[in-house]
N, C-alpha and C positions, 0 to 999 in steps of 0.2 A: 504494500500500500504506500502510495506516494505521500510524503509529508505535506500537510496543508500549509500554504504560505501565510504570513502574518496578515496580509490584506487580500481579501477575495472580492470585495465590492469594487466593481469596475469604475465607478466614479472616483474612488480613491486611487485605484491603479492608474487611471488616465491622468489624474492630478500629479502623481509621482512621475510619470513619464514626461509630462509637460514641465515639471520642475527640473527634471534632468536636462531637457532641451534648453530651458531658460538659463541654467547654470553654464552650459557650453557656450551659448551665444553671448552671455554676459561677460564671461572670462575671455572669450576670443576677441571681444571688442576692446578689452583693456590694453593700455599702452605700456604697462609695466614690463620690465625686462624679463621677469620669470615667465609670464604668460605668452609674451612674444616668442621667447625661445621654445617654450613648451609646444605651442601650436605650429612652430616651424617644422617640428619633427613628427608631431602627432596631429593629423588632420581633425578638424572639428567634427566632420561627419563620422569618423571612426569613434570619437568619444560619445556621440549621440547613440551609437550602437553598443559600446562597451559598458556604459554606466547602467543601462537597464539589465545587461547581462550579469553585472556584478550584483545588482539587487535580486535578480532571480537566483543566482548562486547562493546568496546569503539567506534565501527563504523568505524574503520580504514580499515579493510578488512572484507570480508564475503564469506563464502562457497556458499552462494546463487547466487553470481555473478561471481564466479571463477570456472574454470575447473581443478584446481590443484589437488583436491581430486580425481577426475575421472582419471586423468593421473597417479597419484601415485598408485591408487588401481588397474588400468588396465595394467600398464606398469612396474612400479617399484616393486610392490608387487610380481607378478609372477617371475620377474627377481631375486628378493631377495630369493624367495623360491628355485629357481634353484641353485643359488650360495651357499646357506646355506645347501643344500641337497647334493651337488656334492661330498662331502667327508664323507657322512653319513655311519655309520656302521648299516646296516639294522637289523642284529642280535641283536645288543645292543638296538635298538629301541624296538624290540619285547620283549626284556628282561625287559623293563619297567613294563610289567606285567598287571595284572587285575585291579590294583588300579586306573590307568588312566581312564579306561572305567567306573569303579564304580563311580568315581567323576564326569565324564561327565553325566552319566544317573541320578546321584543325582541332578545335576544342572537342568536337564530337568524336573525331578519330582518336584523340588522346584518351577519352573515356573508354572507347571500344577496345583499344589495345592495352590500356592501363590495367583493366581487371585481370586478364589472364597473366600478364607479366607480374603483377603483384602476387598472384597465387604461386607462380613459379618461384619467385624470390623468397616468399615467406615459407613455402614448403621445405626449402633447403635448411631453414632454421628450426621451424616447428611444424612438422607434417600434420599434427593433430588439429592445429588451428584452422587448416583449410580442408579438413577431412569431413567425416560424416557420411551416412549412407541413407538411401531412400529419400524421403521427404525432409530428413534432417540434414541433408548434404549442404555444406556451406555455400557451394556454388549456386544453389537454388536461392539461398537468401541474398547472396550478392547480386543476383539478377534484379532485385528490387532497388538496389543502389544504382545499378546501371540505368534503370528506368527513371529514377528520380533525377539523376545527374545528366540525363539527356531529355529534358522536357519538363519534368516536375511531377507533382502528385498523381495526376491521372495515369501517366505512363508507369509510375511506380505501382499503382494498384493493378494495372493490367499485367505487369510482370508477376505479381504475387498470384494472380489467377492462372496465368499461363503455366508457371512452373511449380505451383502448389507447394510452396515452402511451408514447413510446419509453423502454424500461426502462433503457437506457444513460444516459439523462439524468435518470432518476427520482431519483438520489441528491441532485441539486441541490434538488429540491422537498422531500425529506426534511429536508435541512439547514435550509431556510427554516422548515419546520414546527417543528423542534426549537428553533431560535433564537428565533423570534417568539413561539411559544406559551409557552416557558419565561421569556422576558423579560416577557411580559404577566403571567404568574403571579407573578413577583417583584414587579411593580408592585402587584398586588392584595394581596399579603402586606404590602407596605409600607403600603398604605392601611388595613389592619386596625389598625395602631398609631395611626392618626389617625381612627378611625371615628366618634368622638364629634363631632369638628369637622366631618367630612363630613356626618354625620346632621343636625347643626345647620344646615348650609348647605342641605341638601336639605329641611329642615323635616319630617323623617321622623317617622312614627308608629311607635314601637318597642313599643307596648303588647303586642301578641300575642307578640313574641319575648321580651320581659321576663317575661311571664306564664309562658311555657314554661320559661324558665330558673329562675324562682322556684319552680315546682312541682317541677322536678327537684332543685333545691337543697334544698327543704324535705323531700322524700322521702329524699334522701341523708343529711341531718342526723338525721332520725327513725330511720333504720336503721343509723346509724354505730356501728361497734364496732371493737375492736382485732382485726384479722384474724389468724386462726390459719393454720397450714400447711394444715389441711383446707379453709379458705376459699379459699386461693390455688389449691389443687389443683382444687377444684370450679369455680372461675372459668375455669381453663384447660381443664377438661373441657368446659364449655359452649362456650367459644370454639372450640377446635380440633375438638371433636366436631361442631360445626355446620359448620366449614370442611370436614371430611371428607364430611359429608352433602351439603354444597353442591356439592363437586366431583363426587361420585357423581351427584347429580341433574342437574348442568349437562352432564356428559358424556352422560348418557342422553337428556336433552331435545334437545340440539344434534344428536346422532346420529340420533335418531328423526325430527326435523324435516327434516334434510338428506337422509335416506334415503327419506322418504315424500312430501316435497313439493318439486316441481321449482322452485317460486318461491323456495325457501330454498336449495336446492343449487346453483342457477344463480348463479354469481358476478357475473353482470351484472344480476341482479334487484334491485330496490329493497328487497326483503324478505330479502336474503341475510344481513344483519346478525343476523337471528334465529337463524342457525346458529352464532353465536359462543358458545363455551362460557364465555368471560369475562363476556359479557352475563348469562347465566343464573347464573353464579357469584355475581355481585354482587346480582342480584335475589333469589336464594334465601337468601343470607346475611342480607339485610335482612328478608326475610319471617320467617325463623327467629327473628331477634332480636325482631321484633314479637310473634310467637307466645309467646316466652318471657316477654315483658312482662306476659302475662296469667296467669303462674304465680308460684309462690313464688320462682322463680329471680331475680326482680327485686330481692329483698331483698339479693342479693349486691352491689348498688350500694353498700350501706353498708360493705362490706369492700373497696371500691376497684375494682370492675369497670371503670368508665369510665376510671379512672386508668391501669389496665393497657392498656386500649384506646388511650389517648392515647400511651402509650409506643410501641405498634405504629405509630401514625400518624406520630410523629416519625421513626421509622426509615424509613418509606416516604418522607417528605419528603426525608431525606438521600439516599436512592437516586435520587429524581427529580432532585435537584440535581446528582447525579453525571452526569446525561445532558447537562448544559449545558456547552458549550465556548465560553468567552468569546472565544477567539482566532479563532473562525469568523464573528464578526459581520461581518467585512469581506471574506470570501472571494468572495462573489458579490453585490456591492453592488446590482446591478439588481434581482435577484429578492428580496433582503432588503428593498429599498425598497418593492416591490410589497406584500410581506407586512406591512410596517410601516404603510403607508397603509391597507391593508385592516383591520388591527387597530384603527387610530385611528378609522376610521368605525364599527366595532363598538362601541368604547368611547364615542364621542361620542353615538351613538344611545341607548345604555344610560343615560348621564348625563342626557340630555334627558328621557327617559321617566321616570326615577327622580325627577327634579325636578318633573315635571308631576303625577305621582300620589303624590308624597311617600313614595316607597318607601325603606326603610332601606338603608344600604350593604351590609348582609348579603345582601339580595335581589339587588342589583346584582352583587356579587362571586360569589355562588354560581350565579346565573343565567348569568353569563358562563362560569364554569368548567365548568358542566354541559354547555355547548356545546364550548368550546375544549379543555378538559382531559379531559372525559368522566369515567367512573367512577373513574379512578385519582386524580384531583386534586380533584374537586368535594367529596367527603366531607372531604378534608384542609382545604380552605378553610373549609367549614362548621364543622368541629370547632375551628378556630382561634378562632372566636367563642365557642363553648361546646360541650363534648363532646356535650350532648344534641341538638345540631343536625346532627350528622354524617349521620343518616339522611335529613335533608332534602336534603342534597347528593346522596346515593345515589339517592333517588327521582327527583330532577330529572335526574340523569345517565341514568336509565333512559329518560326522555322523549327525551333526546338520541339514544339508540340508535334509538328508534322513528321519529323524524322525520328522522334524519340523512341517509339516502340520498336521500329525496325532496327535502329542502332543498338538498342538494348538487347534484342533477340540475338543479333550477331555477336555481341559481346558475351552474352550468356553461353551461347554454343561454344565459343572459344574457351571460356572458363571451364565448361563441362569437359571438353577434350583434355585440357591441361590437368584438371583435378583428377579425372578418372585414370589418366596415364601416370 
């Protein structure tokens, strides 16, 4: 039985999360030598993630008893995507070019080959860690990690159904997923603070990204005005009106596909992830934001639309951080080690390819999170570079859903061959 956290009332939990965000923003704005030096090395966004993780680890709050992550991911995330996409320059997004897709698929390949390689390496040290027989076989459990790290929750659930891993042992795999994926996201956020140095080392060409940011900044400055109450209300109307429409559409589409197509309703089918309402929620919110960018609604960027979207993103970051329990890093060292080796292979492959094609750190970070974190975290990481880039993370995350189950099946079959032999 899990220990009950000190605070379970979501009003209190949300207040603690907002106090955490307030502390970070207050101290980051301080001009004292200590805080200037501190945030030079530790990005503010990472602190927004780590402080709730510490509170969770200390048993003060817990994502297990709180609905704040669900609310943030289902309401604030799609709202943020709309507001950050409302002033998008679609042509400039397309001009980001092929490197974004190359880094995304490199991340996918890193997960596909990382699993079997990790089993090979760990089996040389501890064969029992990667052993098991029948439905208790570790490779079956690792299939759920492959699904989660190429697309997200729906793909993970599909892999559990396809390979029938013992559900009494499934909790251990969920633990590895949470610990390793969140640890990796923390490292990516840490790298954002050093992106200029990383890009210099990669000899990256940031021309297309800089051009996109310049266009958005120029448009924002051209339309900037002192926002009125009417402006704020209209921004929220666009945001949450789109959220409501996205929920309506996502429920209809997922129900229609599930009820009329057996390849979607069958939980063992590679196409079952298309029955996920969350997949369609993120897709529709992004599409609505893009459509609004062709209307006068884009002028609300001058009243702070993307800034309000950024507020929603930071709230989501805090709720994601609350899912991380630092005390569980050593609960199952064998499985944690497999996950760690697996993620290192994913990271090394991304770094090698980024170096070869001179891809910016932005493409590396977002390409990785579009796989490992999915739609909930890829836009967060993208927006950390610039609010105008959030939609890039969302679009790549959609690719993750599409290829997720297929990539996970390939990875699992390779792990099965390695484990059995």
